[in-house]
SEZAPA-133401 format. One record per atom (N, C-alpha, C, O): chain; atom name; x negated, y negated, z. Coordinates in nm, 2 decimals. Example, Ala and Ser with C-alpha at 12.3 -4.5 7.8 and 13.67 -1.06 7.14 Angstrom:
2
  chain  atom      px      py      pz
      A     N   -1.32    0.57    0.78
      A    CA   -1.23    0.45    0.78
      A     C   -1.32    0.33    0.78
      A     O   -1.42    0.33    0.85
      A     N   -1.28    0.22    0.71
      A    CA   -1.37    0.11    0.71
      A     C   -1.29    0.00    0.79
      A     O   -1.34   -0.11    0.80
***
This chain:
47
  chain  atom      px      py      pz
      A     N  -14.82   -2.72    4.12
      A    CA  -14.80   -2.78    4.25
      A     C  -14.76   -2.93    4.24
      A     O  -14.67   -2.98    4.31
      A     N  -14.83   -3.00    4.15
      A    CA  -14.80   -3.14    4.13
      A     C  -14.66   -3.16    4.07
      A     O  -14.59   -3.26    4.11
      A     N  -14.62   -3.07    3.99
      A    CA  -14.49   -3.07    3.93
      A     C  -14.38   -3.06    4.04
      A     O  -14.28   -3.14    4.03
      A     N  -14.40   -2.97    4.13
      A    CA  -14.30   -2.96    4.24
      A     C  -14.30   -3.08    4.33
      A     O  -14.19   -3.12    4.38
      A     N  -14.41   -3.15    4.35
      A    CA  -14.42   -3.27    4.43
      A     C  -14.34   -3.38    4.36
      A     O  -14.27   -3.46    4.43
      A     N  -14.36   -3.39    4.23
      A    CA  -14.28   -3.50    4.16
      A     C  -14.13   -3.47    4.16
      A     O  -14.06   -3.57    4.18
      A     N  -14.09   -3.35    4.15
      A    CA  -13.95   -3.32    4.16
      A     C  -13.89   -3.35    4.30
      A     O  -13.78   -3.40    4.31
      A     N  -13.97   -3.32    4.40
      A    CA  -13.93   -3.35    4.54
      A     C  -13.91   -3.50    4.56
      A     O  -13.82   -3.55    4.62
      A     N  -14.01   -3.58    4.51
      A    CA  -14.00   -3.73    4.53
      A     C  -13.88   -3.78    4.45
      A     O  -13.81   -3.87    4.50
      A     N  -13.86   -3.73    4.33
      A    CA  -13.74   -3.78    4.25
      A     C  -13.61   -3.74    4.32
      A     O  -13.51   -3.82    4.31
      A     N  -13.60   -3.62    4.38
      A    CA  -13.48   -3.58    4.44
      A     C  -13.45   -3.67    4.56
      A     O  -13.34   -3.70    4.59
      A     N  -13.56   -3.70    4.64
      A    CA  -13.54   -3.79    4.75
      A     C  -13.50   -3.93    4.71
      A     O  -13.43   -4.00    4.78
      A     N  -13.55   -3.98    4.60
      A    CA  -13.53   -4.11    4.55
      A     C  -13.38   -4.12    4.50
      A     O  -13.33   -4.23    4.49
      A     N  -13.32   -4.01    4.47
      A    CA  -13.19   -4.01    4.41
      A     C  -13.08   -3.99    4.51
      A     O  -12.97   -3.95    4.48
      A     N  -13.11   -4.01    4.64
      A    CA  -13.02   -3.98    4.75
      A     C  -12.91   -4.09    4.76
      A     O  -12.81   -4.06    4.83
      A     N  -12.92   -4.20    4.69
      A    CA  -12.81   -4.30    4.69
      A     C  -12.83   -4.41    4.80
      A     O  -12.73   -4.47    4.84
      A     N  -12.95   -4.43    4.84
      A    CA  -12.97   -4.54    4.94
      A     C  -12.96   -4.67    4.86
      A     O  -13.04   -4.70    4.77
      A     N  -12.87   -4.76    4.90
      A    CA  -12.85   -4.88    4.83
      A     C  -12.91   -5.00    4.90
      A     O  -12.93   -5.11    4.84
      A     N  -12.95   -4.99    5.02
      A    CA  -13.01   -5.10    5.09
      A     C  -13.01   -5.07    5.24
      A     O  -12.99   -4.96    5.28
      A     N  -13.03   -5.17    5.32
      A    CA  -13.04   -5.15    5.47
      A     C  -12.90   -5.12    5.52
      A     O  -12.80   -5.15    5.46
      A     N  -12.90   -5.04    5.63
      A    CA  -12.77   -5.01    5.69
      A     C  -12.69   -5.13    5.74
      A     O  -12.75   -5.23    5.78
      A     N  -12.56   -5.12    5.72
      A    CA  -12.47   -5.23    5.76
      A     C  -12.38   -5.18    5.87
      A     O  -12.31   -5.07    5.85
      A     N  -12.37   -5.25    5.98
      A    CA  -12.28   -5.21    6.09
      A     C  -12.14   -5.23    6.05
      A     O  -12.10   -5.32    5.98
      A     N  -12.05   -5.14    6.10
      A    CA  -11.90   -5.16    6.06
      A     C  -11.85   -5.28    6.13
      A     O  -11.89   -5.32    6.24
      A     N  -11.76   -5.35    6.05
      A    CA  -11.70   -5.47    6.10
      A     C  -11.59   -5.45    6.20
      A     O  -11.56   -5.34    6.24
      A     N  -11.53   -5.56    6.24
      A    CA  -11.42   -5.55    6.34
      A     C  -11.29   -5.49    6.28
      A     O  -11.20   -5.46    6.36
      A     N  -11.29   -5.48    6.15
      A    CA  -11.17   -5.43    6.09
      A     C  -11.16   -5.28    6.08
      A     O  -11.07   -5.22    6.03
      A     N  -11.26   -5.21    6.15
      A    CA  -11.26   -5.07    6.15
      A     C  -11.14   -5.02    6.23
      A     O  -11.11   -5.07    6.34
      A     N  -11.08   -4.91    6.19
      A    CA  -10.96   -4.86    6.26
      A     C  -11.01   -4.80    6.39
      A     O  -11.12   -4.75    6.41
      A     N  -10.91   -4.80    6.49
      A    CA  -10.94   -4.74    6.62
      A     C  -10.94   -4.59    6.61
      A     O  -10.87   -4.53    6.53
      A     N  -11.03   -4.52    6.68
      A    CA  -11.03   -4.38    6.67
      A     C  -10.91   -4.32    6.73
      A     O  -10.85   -4.37    6.83
      A     N  -10.87   -4.21    6.68
      A    CA  -10.75   -4.14    6.73
      A     C  -10.69   -4.05    6.62
      A     O  -10.74   -4.05    6.51
      A     N  -10.58   -3.98    6.66
      A    CA  -10.52   -3.89    6.56
      A     C  -10.37   -3.93    6.56
      A     O  -10.31   -3.96    6.66
      A     N  -10.32   -3.94    6.44
      A    CA  -10.18   -3.97    6.42
      A     C  -10.12   -3.87    6.32
      A     O  -10.17   -3.85    6.21
      A     N  -10.01   -3.80    6.37
      A    CA   -9.95   -3.70    6.28
      A     C   -9.80   -3.74    6.27
      A     O   -9.73   -3.76    6.38
      A     N   -9.75   -3.74    6.15
      A    CA   -9.60   -3.76    6.13
      A     C   -9.56   -3.68    6.02
      A     O   -9.64   -3.64    5.93
      A     N   -9.43   -3.65    6.01
      A    CA   -9.38   -3.57    5.90
      A     C   -9.24   -3.51    5.94
      A     O   -9.18   -3.55    6.04
      A     N   -9.20   -3.42    5.85
      A    CA   -9.07   -3.36    5.87
      A     C   -9.08   -3.21    5.82
      A     O   -9.15   -3.19    5.73
      A     N   -9.01   -3.12    5.89
      A    CA   -9.01   -2.98    5.86
      A     C   -8.87   -2.93    5.87
      A     O   -8.80   -2.96    5.96
      A     N   -8.84   -2.84    5.77
      A    CA   -8.70   -2.78    5.78
      A     C   -8.72   -2.63    5.75
      A     O   -8.80   -2.59    5.66
      A     N   -8.65   -2.55    5.83
      A    CA   -8.66   -2.40    5.81
      A     C   -8.51   -2.36    5.81
      A     O   -8.43   -2.40    5.89
      A     N   -8.48   -2.27    5.71
      A    CA   -8.35   -2.22    5.71
      A     C   -8.33   -2.11    5.60
      A     O   -8.43   -2.08    5.53
      A     N   -8.21   -2.06    5.59
      A    CA   -8.18   -1.96    5.49
      A     C   -8.06   -2.01    5.41
      A     O   -7.96   -2.06    5.47
      A     N   -8.07   -2.00    5.28
      A    CA   -7.96   -2.04    5.19
      A     C   -7.92   -1.92    5.11
      A     O   -8.00   -1.85    5.05
      A     N   -7.79   -1.90    5.11
      A    CA   -7.74   -1.79    5.02
      A     C   -7.60   -1.82    4.97
      A     O   -7.53   -1.91    5.03
      A     N   -7.57   -1.77    4.86
      A    CA   -7.44   -1.79    4.80
      A     C   -7.38   -1.65    4.76
      A     O   -7.45   -1.57    4.70
      A     N   -7.25   -1.63    4.79
      A    CA   -7.19   -1.50    4.76
      A     C   -7.08   -1.53    4.66
      A     O   -7.02   -1.43    4.62
***
């Protein structure tokens, strides 16, 4: 049981927490969706 507790503590310690949370700055992009592109559909044949 002690072995399982040690593994649980080590797993939680390895979660990647680097420090206190930091609020996003003013340079954050505005929320929204942007889609752009090009599509072509056709048939090509040679006789």
